[in-house]
N, C-alpha and C positions, 0 to 999 in steps of 0.2 A: 717719712716713715709710716705705714698702714697702723691703725689703731686695731690692738688685737681684741677680736670678737671672742667673749667666752663662752667654752663648751656649753651648749644647753643639754642638761641631764632630764628626761622624762621619769618621774618618779611615780612608779606604780605600788602605793602602800593602802594596806587595810585601812579604815576609818570606822572599823563596825561601833568600836568604844571609845570612852574618853581618853583611855591610856594609849590607843592606836593613833588617834588624833594628835595626842600631844608627841608621838613619836615622829610622826610626818613632820610636824614643825621644827622637831629637832634636827631631822634629816634634812630640812630645807635649809636652816640655820647652818648645819656643818659644812654642807657643799659650798653655800655661798661664801664662807670663809676660806674655803679651799680653792676660792676662784672661779669656780664654775656658775652658770646659770640654770637655778633648780626650777622644775615647774612640776607641781604637786597635783597630780591628775585628782579630780573631783567625779566622784561616782555620777554616771550618766543614767538620765531616767529613760530616755527613748532613743529609738534608732535614728532620730534627728539629732539630738545629744552626740551620740556617736561621730555621726559623718560630719557634724561642722566643728564638732570641739576635740573630741580624742585624735580622730586620724589627723585631724590639721597640725595639733600639736606634736605628735608622733613624727609626722614628716617634717616639721621645723626643727627636731631634736638630732642632738650628736650622739648622745648616748643613751641608755634604758636601763633601770634600776627597778627590779620587783623584788619586795619586802613581803613574803607570802606568809600571812598569820594563819595559824590553824582555826577552823570553823568547827562545826559538827563531828563526832566520833561516827567513823564510817561503821555500817551495819556488819555485824558478823564479825569484828575485830576482836572483841571482849574487852575485857576491863585493862587499860592501859594501851588498846589499840592505836590504830593509826587515824588521823582525823583528814577530812577535806580540807583543801587549801581555799582562799580567795577566790569564789567563781568570777566577779569581775575584774580581778587581775589578771587571773588566768587568760581572760578575753583580750585584755589589753597585750598580753605576752605575745599572743597569737599574731595579732597586728603587727606587733615590733617586728616578728619573726618573718612574717610575709615582707616588711620592707628592709631587709637585709642588714639589720644592723650590726656593726661588727664589735662595737663596745657595749659588751650587754652583762650586766651582773644580776645574780639571782640568789637572794639571800632567804632561806627557807627556815620556819622555825621547825625544832625537831619535833618527829611525830606527825609531820604534815606528808602524805602519801604523794607521790610526784604521778600526777595524771593528766591526760589531753596532752597538750604540745610539750608541756614540760617533760613527759615520761621518755621524750626521743630526744631530749637535749642533754648534752654533756655538760654539768656544772661542778668544778671542783670547790666552791665556796664553803665553807665551813658553816654546819647549821647552827642557829643561836638556840639557847636554852630557856632564856626568859626577855622580857621587856628591855631589861638593863643591859643584856648582852649585843642589843641590836647597834649601838653606835660604834662600839670598838670593833664588831665582827666587820660592820662597813668600812670602818677608817682601815683594817688590814686589807680587806678586800681590794678597796682601790689602789693601796701601794702595790699589792702583789699583780695586779691587773696591767699597771702600769699606767693609770689614766692620765691624761693631761688636761688641764682647762684650756689650753691652746688646739686641743684637735677639733677637727669639723669634717661633717659628712655633707656639706652643703657646697654652692657655689660662693666661693672666696674672693674677696679683690686682694690681690698680692702687690701689685706695683704700679706707677703710672710712668711707664717708660714715654720719651718724646724725642723728635729727630734733633739732633745738636744745631742742624743748618738748615735752609730753606729748602724745600722741594715742590715739584709741580705736582698739583692734584688736578684731575679733571673728573667730570661727571656731566649730565646733561643738562646742567645750568651754566658750563665754562669750565674756565680753569684760572688757576691761582696761585702764587708763589706763597706756600706757608710753612711754618715751623708747626708740626703737628704735635698733639698730645693723645696718647692714647691709653686706654685702662687694660691690664692682663687680669683675666679670670681664671682661676684655678676650679676644676671639677674635683672635690676630694672624695668622691664616690668611688670606691674600687671596682664596681660590679654594674655601672649603669652610667650609659652617656648621656649627657645634657643635649637633648635633642632641639632642633629649633630655637638655639639661643639667640635674644634679641636684646638690644639696648636701646634706651632712650634717655633724652633731656625732659625733667620734669619742671624744673624752674630755674631761673637766674636773679640774684638778689645782689645788690649794690652794698656796701658797707654800712651805709646809712640804712638800711633795712628796707629799700623801695625794691618791690617785684618788679622786673622787667618784662613787656610783653615780647613774646617771640614767636607765637603762632606757629612752631614747628614741633610737634609732639610724636614724628615719625620714627622710624629706626634708623639707627646710627650704622654706617658702614663696618662690616666685619673684615677686619685685616688679613689677607691671604684669600678670600673668598670674592666671585663676582658680583655678590649681592649684599643684603643686610641682615643676615642669620647664619648662623652655623652651627656644627657639632663640637661639642668638646668632649671628647672622648674621656675614658675612666681615667682617673688620676691624670691628667692633661690640662694644659691651659690654652686658651685662646685669647685674642685680643679685639677691641673695636676701637676705631677713632672717635675720640671724644669731642674734639674740635681742633681747628687749625687757624694760626694766627698768621693773617696776610703780612707779607714783606710792605711796608709802607713806602709811599715817597716822601720827598724833603717834606713837602707841605701837608702830608697826610696823617692824621693818627691812625694806630694801629687797630684792625678791626678783626674779630674774632666770628668766624663763621663755622657751621655745622656740616659734615659729610653725612647727610641724610638722606632718605628716599622721597623727600618733598621735592616733587620734579616744577618747582615756578621758576620762569626765568623773566628777570636775573634775580640770583638769589639774594636775600638779606642777611647781614650782619646780624648777630644776637647781641655783641657788644661793639660800641663804637667809639671809646675813648680810654685811655689809660685809668687804673684804678684797682681798688682790690674787689673781689667778686666772689660770691658761693654760687656755685652750679650744682644743682641737684640731677641725679641719674638714678634709672630702674634698669635692673636687669631680668629679664623672665626666660625661663626654658620649661619643656614639658618633665612634669614630675619633682621639680623643684620648687621651695618656697622662693617669693620675690627677693633679690637683693637688692638693697637700696643703698645709695652710697653719697656724699656729698665732696665735694673738691672746692678748696680756697686757690683762686688764681690771683697772682698778682702780677698785673700788667704794667709794665712801664712804658715810655715811649720806643724803646729798642725791644721787638720781641724776642729776641737773643738771650735777652736779660730775663725773660718771663720765668715765672715758678709756679707750678701746682703741686699742692701737697692735700692727701685727704684727711678731712676733718670728723667724718663721722661713716659709719657702717652700720646697717640692720638686716636684718630677716624677717 
């Protein structure tokens, strides 16, 4: 069973006063209790902060929440007139809009004028009157929008399919009869293909915590493609060969091989004897954050009884 990754919510919330800072912490706590992974944006001071911090965090987020507090009153509005919203939060909103977030909530304080990108976006979320109204308004908005902690707009690992029997695998280093284990990766974005998607092995550990030397960090075979990368279309899946377990002879222990781009002959096995192992992998694609996951491999003498399970995933 694949561990469920919590949907990451980017929280753009004004923090100009102690009250606003307290509310941002309460929102963080609320969403965490609801099963989400909240990220509260801290105001960036330079364009470098925006490029390296805010944009990267937005790219790795699944949902976006704007809590737009009142700032100074606009000129010419008269007593009780409209106010400007948080300039920095509106800048983050513009970036989120450019990144095509599907799950996006906007909570405006009553009296804030809709300006900039916000003026062109439809938002049915009720306005809140005071600080005390923020959390109840947010709870209702999340429910009405049917948000789910299991939602993702990233590349996600969905399963570890394997061949039930041995099959022949051939490449430039030779051919072997193997039972092959694969990973199925889903592109959750509805609007963007995952171009030049590639995967690789990063580490192999024994159950005793020993790091095995593999000397192969090259790309793994893309299933159904002639090479080692593929396009995963919007809302679609693609697969990679993670490893193959060679059919052993009577006097031989089972050996595990990569189906990689490393063109050394003969190919060396990464595991040479039965046991319990942890294999760590990474998946890369243009415009997506890195997907990392770990697989527990239980390797008995008979490869047909081997089992692989996902023990960790992260972006």
